[in-house]
C-alpha positions in Angstrom: 0.0 0.0 0.0 2.9 2.3 0.8 4.6 1.5 -2.5 1.5 2.4 -4.5 1.1 5.8 -2.7 4.8 6.5 -3.2 4.8 5.6 -6.9 1.7 7.5 -7.8 2.1 11.2 -8.4 0.1 13.9 -6.6 -2.5 15.4 -8.9 -1.2 19.0 -8.3 2.4 17.9 -8.9 1.5 16.0 -12.0 -0.4 19.0 -13.4 2.6 21.4 -12.7 5.0 18.9 -14.2 2.9 18.3 -17.3 2.4 22.1 -17.8 6.2 22.7 -17.5 7.0 20.0 -19.9 4.5 21.2 -22.5 5.9 24.7 -22.1 9.5 23.5 -22.6 8.5 21.3 -25.5 6.6 24.2 -27.1 9.5 26.6 -26.7 11.1 24.9 -29.8 8.8 27.2 -31.9 10.8 30.2 -30.8 13.4 28.9 -33.4 10.8 29.1 -36.2 11.1 32.9 -36.7 14.9 32.5 -37.0 14.6 30.0 -39.9 12.0 32.3 -41.5 14.5 35.2 -41.1 17.1 33.1 -42.9 14.8 33.0 -45.9 15.3 36.8 -46.0 19.0 36.2 -46.1 18.5 33.8 -49.0 16.6 36.5 -50.9 19.5 39.0 -50.3 21.9 36.4 -51.7 19.6 36.0 -54.7 19.6 39.8 -55.3 23.4 40.0 -55.0 23.8 37.1 -57.4 21.8 38.7 -60.2 23.5 42.1 -59.4 26.9 40.5 -60.0 25.6 38.6 -63.0 24.3 41.9 -64.5 27.6 43.6 -64.0 29.4 40.8 -65.7 27.0 41.0 -68.7 27.5 44.7 -69.0 31.3 44.5 -69.1 31.5 41.1 -70.9 32.9 42.6 -74.1 35.8 44.6 -72.5 36.5 42.1 -69.7 39.5 39.8 -70.1 39.5 36.0 -69.4 41.0 36.7 -66.0 38.2 39.0 -65.0 35.6 36.5 -66.3 37.0 33.7 -64.2 37.0 35.9 -61.1 33.4 36.9 -61.8 32.2 33.3 -62.3 34.0 32.3 -59.0 32.1 35.1 -57.3 28.8 33.7 -58.6 29.8 30.2 -57.5 30.6 31.6 -54.0 27.1 33.1 -53.7 25.5 29.9 -55.0 27.3 27.8 -52.4 26.3 30.3 -49.7 22.7 30.0 -50.8 23.0 26.2 -50.6 24.4 26.5 -47.1 21.5 28.7 -46.0 19.0 26.3 -47.4 20.6 23.3 -45.7 20.5 25.1 -42.4 16.8 26.1 -42.9 15.5 22.7 -43.8 17.7 20.5 -41.6 17.6 22.9 -38.6 13.8 23.3 -38.8 13.2 19.5 -39.1 15.7 18.6 -36.4 14.7 21.2 -33.8 11.2 22.5 -34.6 8.9 20.2 -36.6 8.7 18.0 -39.6 7.9 19.7 -42.9 4.7 17.8 -43.7 4.0 19.6 -47.0 7.2 18.2 -48.5 6.4 14.5 -47.7 4.5 13.8 -50.9 6.4 16.3 -53.1 8.5 14.8 -55.9 10.8 17.8 -55.6 11.7 16.9 -52.0 15.5 16.7 -51.6 16.8 13.2 -50.9 18.7 14.4 -47.8 15.6 15.9 -46.2 14.6 13.9 -43.1 17.9 12.0 -43.1 20.2 14.7 -41.8 20.5 14.7 -38.1 22.4 17.2 -35.9 25.6 15.3 -36.6 25.1 15.3 -40.3 24.1 18.9 -40.2 27.5 19.8 -38.7 29.4 17.8 -41.4 27.4 19.5 -44.2 28.0 23.0 -42.7 31.7 22.4 -42.4 31.8 20.9 -45.9 30.0 24.0 -47.3 32.3 26.3 -45.5 35.4 24.5 -46.8 34.0 24.8 -50.4 33.3 28.5 -50.0 36.8 29.0 -48.5 38.4 27.2 -51.4 36.7 29.6 -53.9 37.8 32.6 -51.8 41.4 31.2 -51.9 41.1 30.6 -55.6 40.0 34.2 -56.1 43.0 35.4 -54.1 45.3 33.2 -56.2 43.9 34.7 -59.4 44.4 38.2 -58.0 47.7 37.5 -56.4 50.9 39.3 -57.3 54.5 38.4 -56.6 54.4 38.7 -52.8 52.0 37.1 -50.3 49.9 39.5 -48.2 49.0 39.1 -44.6 45.3 38.7 -45.6 46.1 35.8 -47.9 48.0 34.1 -45.0 45.0 34.5 -42.7 42.7 33.1 -45.4 44.9 30.0 -45.8 45.0 29.6 -42.0 41.2 29.9 -41.8 40.8 27.4 -44.6 43.0 24.8 -42.9 41.1 25.4 -39.7 37.9 24.5 -41.5 39.4 21.4 -43.0 40.9 20.2 -39.7 37.6 20.9 -37.9 35.7 18.9 -40.5 38.1 15.9 -40.1 37.8 16.1 -36.3 34.0 16.3 -36.5 33.9 13.3 -38.9 36.3 11.3 -36.6 34.2 12.1 -33.5 31.0 11.0 -35.3 32.7 7.8 -36.5 33.9 7.0 -33.0 30.4 7.7 -31.6 28.7 5.4 -34.2 31.3 2.7 -33.5 30.7 2.9 -29.8 26.9 2.8 -30.3 27.2 -0.3 -32.6 29.4 -2.0 -30.0 26.9 -1.2 -27.3 23.9 -2.5 -29.4 25.8 -5.6 -30.3 26.6 -6.3 -26.6 22.9 -5.7 -25.6 21.7 -8.1 -28.3 24.2 -10.7 -27.1 23.0 -10.3 -23.5 19.4 -10.6 -24.6 20.1 -13.8 -26.6 22.1 -15.2 -23.6 19.2 -14.5 -21.3 16.7 -16.1 -23.7 18.9 -19.2 -24.0 19.0 -19.4 -20.2 15.2 -19.2 -20.0 14.9 -22.0 -22.6 17.4 -24.2 -20.8 15.5 -23.7 -17.5 12.2 -24.5 -19.1 13.6 -27.7 -20.6 15.1 -28.8 -17.2 
Protein backbone atom coordinates (compact mmCIF):
# COMPACT_ATOMS: atom_id res chain seq x y z
CA UNK A 1 0.00 0.00 0.00
CA UNK A 2 2.88 2.31 0.85
CA UNK A 3 4.63 1.53 -2.46
CA UNK A 4 1.51 2.41 -4.46
CA UNK A 5 1.14 5.77 -2.71
CA UNK A 6 4.83 6.50 -3.23
CA UNK A 7 4.82 5.59 -6.94
CA UNK A 8 1.65 7.52 -7.81
CA UNK A 9 2.12 11.23 -8.36
CA UNK A 10 0.12 13.85 -6.55
CA UNK A 11 -2.46 15.42 -8.93
CA UNK A 12 -1.16 18.97 -8.35
CA UNK A 13 2.44 17.90 -8.89
CA UNK A 14 1.45 15.99 -12.03
CA UNK A 15 -0.41 19.04 -13.36
CA UNK A 16 2.55 21.38 -12.73
CA UNK A 17 5.05 18.92 -14.19
CA UNK A 18 2.92 18.35 -17.28
CA UNK A 19 2.45 22.07 -17.82
CA UNK A 20 6.17 22.74 -17.46
CA UNK A 21 7.02 19.97 -19.91
CA UNK A 22 4.48 21.21 -22.46
CA UNK A 23 5.89 24.73 -22.12
CA UNK A 24 9.47 23.52 -22.59
CA UNK A 25 8.52 21.34 -25.55
CA UNK A 26 6.58 24.20 -27.12
CA UNK A 27 9.53 26.55 -26.71
CA UNK A 28 11.08 24.95 -29.80
CA UNK A 29 8.76 27.15 -31.88
CA UNK A 30 10.83 30.15 -30.81
CA UNK A 31 13.36 28.92 -33.37
CA UNK A 32 10.83 29.09 -36.22
CA UNK A 33 11.14 32.90 -36.73
CA UNK A 34 14.92 32.47 -36.96
CA UNK A 35 14.60 30.02 -39.86
CA UNK A 36 12.00 32.27 -41.50
CA UNK A 37 14.46 35.15 -41.14
CA UNK A 38 17.10 33.06 -42.90
CA UNK A 39 14.79 32.98 -45.92
CA UNK A 40 15.26 36.76 -46.01
CA UNK A 41 19.01 36.18 -46.07
CA UNK A 42 18.49 33.81 -49.00
CA UNK A 43 16.59 36.53 -50.85
CA UNK A 44 19.48 38.95 -50.29
CA UNK A 45 21.91 36.38 -51.70
CA UNK A 46 19.63 36.02 -54.74
CA UNK A 47 19.60 39.79 -55.29
CA UNK A 48 23.39 40.03 -55.01
CA UNK A 49 23.80 37.08 -57.38
CA UNK A 50 21.81 38.75 -60.15
CA UNK A 51 23.47 42.07 -59.42
CA UNK A 52 26.89 40.48 -59.95
CA UNK A 53 25.64 38.63 -63.03
CA UNK A 54 24.27 41.85 -64.51
CA UNK A 55 27.60 43.60 -63.95
CA UNK A 56 29.37 40.76 -65.73
CA UNK A 57 26.99 40.97 -68.69
CA UNK A 58 27.45 44.74 -69.00
CA UNK A 59 31.26 44.45 -69.05
CA UNK A 60 31.48 41.12 -70.89
CA UNK A 61 32.94 42.57 -74.09
CA UNK A 62 35.76 44.59 -72.55
CA UNK A 63 36.52 42.09 -69.73
CA UNK A 64 39.48 39.78 -70.13
CA UNK A 65 39.47 36.02 -69.44
CA UNK A 66 41.02 36.68 -66.02
CA UNK A 67 38.16 38.99 -65.02
CA UNK A 68 35.56 36.53 -66.34
CA UNK A 69 37.01 33.72 -64.22
CA UNK A 70 36.97 35.95 -61.14
CA UNK A 71 33.37 36.95 -61.82
CA UNK A 72 32.23 33.34 -62.26
CA UNK A 73 34.04 32.34 -59.05
CA UNK A 74 32.13 35.10 -57.27
CA UNK A 75 28.85 33.71 -58.61
CA UNK A 76 29.82 30.22 -57.47
CA UNK A 77 30.63 31.63 -54.04
CA UNK A 78 27.14 33.13 -53.74
CA UNK A 79 25.54 29.92 -55.03
CA UNK A 80 27.33 27.83 -52.39
CA UNK A 81 26.31 30.34 -49.73
CA UNK A 82 22.69 29.96 -50.84
CA UNK A 83 22.99 26.18 -50.60
CA UNK A 84 24.43 26.51 -47.11
CA UNK A 85 21.52 28.71 -45.97
CA UNK A 86 18.99 26.27 -47.44
CA UNK A 87 20.60 23.30 -45.69
CA UNK A 88 20.46 25.13 -42.35
CA UNK A 89 16.81 26.13 -42.89
CA UNK A 90 15.54 22.66 -43.85
CA UNK A 91 17.70 20.48 -41.61
CA UNK A 92 17.57 22.87 -38.65
CA UNK A 93 13.78 23.25 -38.79
CA UNK A 94 13.18 19.50 -39.11
CA UNK A 95 15.65 18.62 -36.36
CA UNK A 96 14.66 21.22 -33.78
CA UNK A 97 11.16 22.49 -34.59
CA UNK A 98 8.87 20.23 -36.62
CA UNK A 99 8.73 17.97 -39.63
CA UNK A 100 7.90 19.72 -42.92
CA UNK A 101 4.75 17.79 -43.73
CA UNK A 102 4.01 19.58 -47.01
CA UNK A 103 7.22 18.16 -48.47
CA UNK A 104 6.43 14.52 -47.67
CA UNK A 105 4.52 13.80 -50.88
CA UNK A 106 6.39 16.26 -53.10
CA UNK A 107 8.46 14.81 -55.93
CA UNK A 108 10.85 17.76 -55.56
CA UNK A 109 11.71 16.90 -51.96
CA UNK A 110 15.52 16.73 -51.62
CA UNK A 111 16.80 13.23 -50.92
CA UNK A 112 18.68 14.36 -47.81
CA UNK A 113 15.63 15.94 -46.15
CA UNK A 114 14.58 13.94 -43.11
CA UNK A 115 17.86 12.02 -43.10
CA UNK A 116 20.20 14.75 -41.85
CA UNK A 117 20.47 14.67 -38.06
CA UNK A 118 22.39 17.17 -35.94
CA UNK A 119 25.64 15.30 -36.57
CA UNK A 120 25.07 15.25 -40.33
CA UNK A 121 24.14 18.94 -40.24
CA UNK A 122 27.51 19.78 -38.68
CA UNK A 123 29.37 17.85 -41.38
CA UNK A 124 27.38 19.52 -44.17
CA UNK A 125 28.00 22.95 -42.67
CA UNK A 126 31.74 22.35 -42.42
CA UNK A 127 31.80 20.92 -45.94
CA UNK A 128 30.01 23.96 -47.34
CA UNK A 129 32.33 26.33 -45.46
CA UNK A 130 35.36 24.49 -46.83
CA UNK A 131 33.98 24.75 -50.38
CA UNK A 132 33.31 28.50 -49.96
CA UNK A 133 36.77 28.97 -48.46
CA UNK A 134 38.35 27.16 -51.43
CA UNK A 135 36.67 29.55 -53.86
CA UNK A 136 37.82 32.55 -51.83
CA UNK A 137 41.37 31.21 -51.89
CA UNK A 138 41.14 30.60 -55.63
CA UNK A 139 40.01 34.18 -56.12
CA UNK A 140 42.98 35.38 -54.05
CA UNK A 141 45.27 33.22 -56.17
CA UNK A 142 43.86 34.72 -59.36
CA UNK A 143 44.39 38.25 -58.00
CA UNK A 144 47.74 37.47 -56.39
CA UNK A 145 50.90 39.30 -57.32
CA UNK A 146 54.49 38.39 -56.58
CA UNK A 147 54.38 38.74 -52.79
CA UNK A 148 52.00 37.10 -50.34
CA UNK A 149 49.95 39.51 -48.25
CA UNK A 150 49.00 39.07 -44.61
CA UNK A 151 45.33 38.73 -45.59
CA UNK A 152 46.12 35.78 -47.86
CA UNK A 153 48.03 34.08 -45.05
CA UNK A 154 45.04 34.46 -42.75
CA UNK A 155 42.72 33.06 -45.44
CA UNK A 156 44.90 29.96 -45.81
CA UNK A 157 45.02 29.57 -42.03
CA UNK A 158 41.24 29.87 -41.78
CA UNK A 159 40.77 27.38 -44.60
CA UNK A 160 43.02 24.84 -42.89
CA UNK A 161 41.09 25.41 -39.66
CA UNK A 162 37.85 24.52 -41.48
CA UNK A 163 39.45 21.42 -42.99
CA UNK A 164 40.89 20.19 -39.68
CA UNK A 165 37.58 20.91 -37.91
CA UNK A 166 35.71 18.89 -40.53
CA UNK A 167 38.07 15.95 -40.15
CA UNK A 168 37.78 16.07 -36.34
CA UNK A 169 33.97 16.26 -36.51
CA UNK A 170 33.87 13.27 -38.87
CA UNK A 171 36.27 11.34 -36.60
CA UNK A 172 34.19 12.06 -33.49
CA UNK A 173 30.99 10.97 -35.27
CA UNK A 174 32.70 7.80 -36.49
CA UNK A 175 33.87 6.95 -32.97
CA UNK A 176 30.41 7.67 -31.56
CA UNK A 177 28.75 5.44 -34.18
CA UNK A 178 31.29 2.68 -33.55
CA UNK A 179 30.68 2.89 -29.80
CA UNK A 180 26.91 2.77 -30.33
CA UNK A 181 27.24 -0.28 -32.61
CA UNK A 182 29.39 -2.03 -30.00
CA UNK A 183 26.85 -1.21 -27.27
CA UNK A 184 23.92 -2.45 -29.39
CA UNK A 185 25.82 -5.63 -30.26
CA UNK A 186 26.58 -6.27 -26.58
CA UNK A 187 22.94 -5.66 -25.64
CA UNK A 188 21.72 -8.10 -28.29
CA UNK A 189 24.20 -10.73 -27.10
CA UNK A 190 23.01 -10.28 -23.50
CA UNK A 191 19.37 -10.61 -24.57
CA UNK A 192 20.14 -13.75 -26.57
CA UNK A 193 22.08 -15.22 -23.65
CA UNK A 194 19.18 -14.48 -21.30
CA UNK A 195 16.74 -16.07 -23.74
CA UNK A 196 18.91 -19.21 -23.95
CA UNK A 197 19.02 -19.45 -20.16
CA UNK A 198 15.23 -19.21 -19.99
CA UNK A 199 14.89 -21.98 -22.60
CA UNK A 200 17.36 -24.25 -20.79
CA UNK A 201 15.53 -23.66 -17.50
CA UNK A 202 12.19 -24.54 -19.07
CA UNK A 203 13.63 -27.72 -20.55
CA UNK A 204 15.07 -28.75 -17.20
